[in-house]
C-alpha positions as CSV (number, residue, x, y, z in Angstrom):
1,M,-123.4,-25.0,-22.5
2,H,-124.4,-28.3,-24.0
3,L,-120.9,-28.8,-25.6
4,V,-119.0,-28.2,-22.5
5,P,-117.3,-32.0,-21.5
6,A,-118.3,-33.0,-18.0
7,E,-114.8,-32.6,-16.6
8,R,-115.2,-29.0,-17.2
9,S,-118.7,-28.3,-16.4
10,D,-117.8,-26.9,-12.9
11,H,-115.4,-24.1,-14.5
12,R,-117.0,-20.4,-14.0
13,T,-118.5,-18.9,-17.2
14,I,-119.8,-15.7,-18.5
15,D,-121.0,-16.3,-21.8
16,G,-121.9,-19.8,-21.9
17,H,-123.3,-19.6,-25.6
18,R,-119.6,-18.4,-26.6
19,V,-118.1,-21.1,-25.0
20,C,-120.1,-23.5,-27.1
21,D,-119.2,-21.6,-30.1
22,A,-115.7,-21.5,-29.3
23,I,-115.6,-25.5,-28.7
24,A,-117.8,-25.9,-32.0
25,A,-115.0,-23.8,-33.7
26,I,-112.3,-25.8,-32.5
27,G,-113.9,-29.3,-33.4
28,E,-112.3,-32.4,-32.9
29,P,-108.6,-32.7,-31.4
30,H,-107.3,-34.8,-34.4
31,H,-108.4,-32.3,-36.7
32,V,-106.8,-29.6,-35.1
33,R,-103.7,-31.9,-34.5
34,A,-103.8,-32.4,-38.5
35,W,-103.8,-29.1,-39.2
36,A,-101.1,-27.9,-36.5
37,D,-99.0,-30.5,-38.5
38,R,-99.7,-29.2,-41.8
39,F,-98.6,-25.6,-40.4
40,S,-95.7,-26.9,-39.1
41,L,-94.4,-28.3,-42.7
42,L,-94.7,-24.7,-44.0
43,A,-93.1,-23.1,-40.8
44,D,-89.8,-23.9,-42.1
45,P,-88.7,-21.7,-44.8
46,G,-86.5,-24.0,-46.7
47,R,-89.6,-26.1,-46.9
48,L,-91.9,-23.4,-47.7
49,A,-89.6,-22.5,-50.8
50,L,-89.6,-26.2,-52.0
51,L,-93.4,-26.1,-51.6
52,L,-93.9,-22.8,-53.1
53,A,-91.4,-24.2,-56.1
54,L,-93.5,-27.3,-56.5
55,H,-96.6,-25.7,-56.7
56,Q,-95.4,-23.5,-59.4
57,A,-93.3,-25.5,-61.4
58,G,-95.0,-29.1,-60.9
59,P,-93.1,-32.4,-61.0
60,I,-89.6,-31.2,-60.6
61,A,-86.1,-33.3,-59.9
62,V,-84.3,-32.5,-56.8
63,S,-81.2,-31.0,-58.5
64,D,-83.5,-28.7,-59.9
65,L,-85.2,-27.5,-56.8
66,A,-81.9,-27.2,-55.2
67,L,-80.8,-25.0,-57.8
68,A,-84.3,-22.7,-57.9
69,T,-84.1,-22.2,-54.2
70,G,-80.6,-22.0,-53.4
71,M,-80.6,-25.0,-51.2
72,K,-77.6,-27.8,-51.2
73,D,-78.9,-30.9,-52.8
74,T,-78.7,-33.0,-49.5
75,A,-80.8,-30.4,-47.7
76,V,-83.7,-30.5,-50.4
77,S,-83.8,-34.4,-50.1
78,Q,-83.7,-34.2,-46.1
79,A,-86.5,-31.7,-46.8
80,L,-88.1,-33.7,-49.1
81,R,-88.0,-36.9,-46.9
82,L,-89.7,-35.0,-44.3
83,L,-92.6,-33.8,-46.8
84,R,-93.0,-37.2,-48.1
85,A,-93.4,-38.8,-44.8
86,A,-95.9,-36.4,-44.1
87,G,-97.9,-37.1,-47.2
88,A,-97.2,-33.8,-48.8
89,V,-95.6,-34.9,-51.7
90,E,-94.9,-37.9,-53.9
91,G,-91.9,-38.5,-56.1
92,E,-92.2,-40.4,-59.2
93,K,-89.3,-41.9,-60.8
94,D,-88.6,-41.6,-64.3
95,G,-85.5,-43.5,-65.3
96,R,-82.7,-42.4,-62.4
97,V,-84.6,-39.2,-62.1
98,V,-87.0,-38.7,-59.4
99,R,-89.7,-35.5,-59.5
100,Y,-91.4,-34.3,-56.9
101,R,-95.1,-32.9,-56.9
102,I,-97.5,-32.2,-54.0
103,V,-100.2,-34.3,-53.3
104,D,-101.9,-32.7,-50.2
105,D,-104.6,-30.6,-51.6
106,E,-105.2,-28.9,-48.3
107,I,-101.1,-27.7,-48.2
108,A,-101.6,-26.9,-52.2
109,G,-104.4,-24.3,-51.1
110,L,-102.2,-22.8,-48.4
111,L,-99.8,-22.2,-51.0
112,R,-102.2,-20.6,-53.6
113,R,-103.0,-18.2,-50.7
114,C,-99.4,-17.4,-50.1
115,E,-98.7,-16.9,-53.8
116,T,-102.0,-14.5,-53.8
117,E,-100.7,-12.7,-51.0
118,A,-97.3,-12.3,-52.2
119,R,-98.0,-10.7,-55.5
């Protein structure tokens, strides 16, 4: 039980090697938090719809995303603001129009999986 932290070493175990395997699988807390944050972005149906649309359509404007998802422009803007703050998307200005695209490769991989399952 070489991976068990000292503060938990007095707990009763049944399969010590499995405990170490489980601890190794969990990994560093900051990695777990980063993945939990990614999944929380995907947990909202509106944000997930936006991300799926962005993933398939490439750089696209807010009003076009609103039309594609059936959301209001303000709701799309608010969701994109959150996604941008999380580092999932970026906007690129083209005159007065801002087109958004996915920049988080891990989220893009999850979206590929969603699209595969949907077909």
